[in-house]
N, C-alpha and C positions, 0 to 999 in steps of 0.2 A: 388373053395372054400366053405368048410364048413360053418356050421352056428355059431360052437364052435371055429374056428379061432380068433386071435387077431382082435381088430380094429385098425385100423390106428390111429396114434396120432390125438391131437386136429388139429384143421383148423388154420393156420396163416393166411387164406383168409378170415376169418368169416364175416367181414364187408365189402365185396366187391358187388359192386352195379350186380343187377340182370341180367344184359347181360353177365356178366363175370363167367368164372368157373376155377376156380383155379390160377389165374392171366390171363388169356386169354381172350381176347376180345369174346363174341360167343353169339350175339345175338338171337341164337336159343332157348340158355339156358334160358332167357326171358321167350320167346314164350312158352316151354313147362314148365315152373316154376320148374329149374332144381337149385337146392342150393346144394353147395360142403359140404358137411359136415366136412371131415376129411380126410387127406392126408400127405402120408409119409411112410419111410419104405416099398416102394414097394407097398403099398397098398391106396386105394382110398376108399372112400364112397360118395354116391350122391342120395340125396333126390327128388323124382318128386312130386310136389303137384297135387293131382287131379284136373282136370279141366274138365267140360262137354265136353268143344268144342275137347277132344282128346278121347272121349269115343265111344265106339262101340255102336250097335244097342241095345246092353242089359246095357247100363250103366255102363259098365265095362270099365277099361284101353285099350286102342286099342293095340294092337300087334304091329303097327309101332311105339307108342310112348315109349313101351316099347324096343323095340329094340332101340330107338334113347338114351335111358336111358342109356343101356347097351355099346353100344358104346361110350358114353362119358364116363362113368364110367372106361373100361377099357382101354381107351385112357389116361384117367386120372391117374391110377396105374402105366403105363407104363413113363410117366412122372414124376412120383412123387418123384425121386431122384432130380429134378431140375424144379420144375413145373412154373415157370416164366420163367424159360431159354428156354425151349423146347414146340413145338408144336407136333402133329404127323399127319400121315394121314392114314388111314384105310385101312390094305391091303386085308385084311378076315376077315370076322364075322361071326359064327356059333351060331344058337340059337335054344332052346328047350323050349319051353312054356310048362308048366308042370300044371299050375291051373290059374284061372281068380279070379282078383281081383277088387276092387274100393277102393277110398281112397288114401291115400299118398301110396308111393312103396319107398322101400330103396332099392339100388343097393351098392353093395361091389364087389373090385375086387383086385386082387393081379398079379402083373407082374412076372410070371415065370421064365421068362429068358430075359435079357437085351442083345442085342449085341450093335456094333458100330452105328448100322443102324436100323436094325430090332428087334424088342421085341416080346414077347409074351406074352398074358395075360389070364385068366380066371374069372370068376364072375357068381354073381348071383343077382336075385331080390326078396326080400320078402315084402310082406303086414306087415302095422305095427302089426299085430297078430301074425307075423313069418312065417305066410304059402308061402311055397317057389312057385313062380310064375313063375320063367324062370332061367335058366342056358346059359351062352356064354364061347365061347374061341373066341380070336380073334389077329391077327398079325398085326403089326403097325411098319410104318417109322418113327425114330425119326426125327424130323425137328427143327435146332436150331432157335430161335427167329429171329435172324437178316435175315436167310433165307426167312422167314414169312413176312418180312417187317415191324417189331416192335419190 
C-alpha cells in the first residue's frame, strides 16, 4: 500500500474500549495502546501510541511491537468487510523494517484478495511525520465469530 492510496472510511467503532479492536475483544490492544482509527472497503488503519515499555535500547519503537501492530492491522483489513462478524488467524507474516521511529505509529493495510477462508493483505507503518517505518504482507484464515466463541 502506498502513502497516496485512499484512506479507509471512518471508524464505526470509534468509541470502543481500549481492550477491543474493531469489535473484537483483544486485551493486547490495550497493552500496546492500539486504537482502530478506520476500517472498511478492504482497508484498515490502526494507531499505536508510543509507550516506553515497548521501546528498544535506543528509546525507539521495538521491532516486536511494530510487528504486532502490523499483524493486527493486516488482520483487520482482511475482516474489514464484516469486522464484528469475523476474526482471523495469522498463517504467515513477512516484515521489512525500513527506518526507526519513536512517537505514535500509524499502520494502514489493504486486503489484496479475500477467499472463502484464506485472505491476503499488505500494509505499512509510518511515523506521524510520514516516514516509512516498515512494510508487511500476510496470509490469514478467516474465522466466523461463532467459531471463536462470541
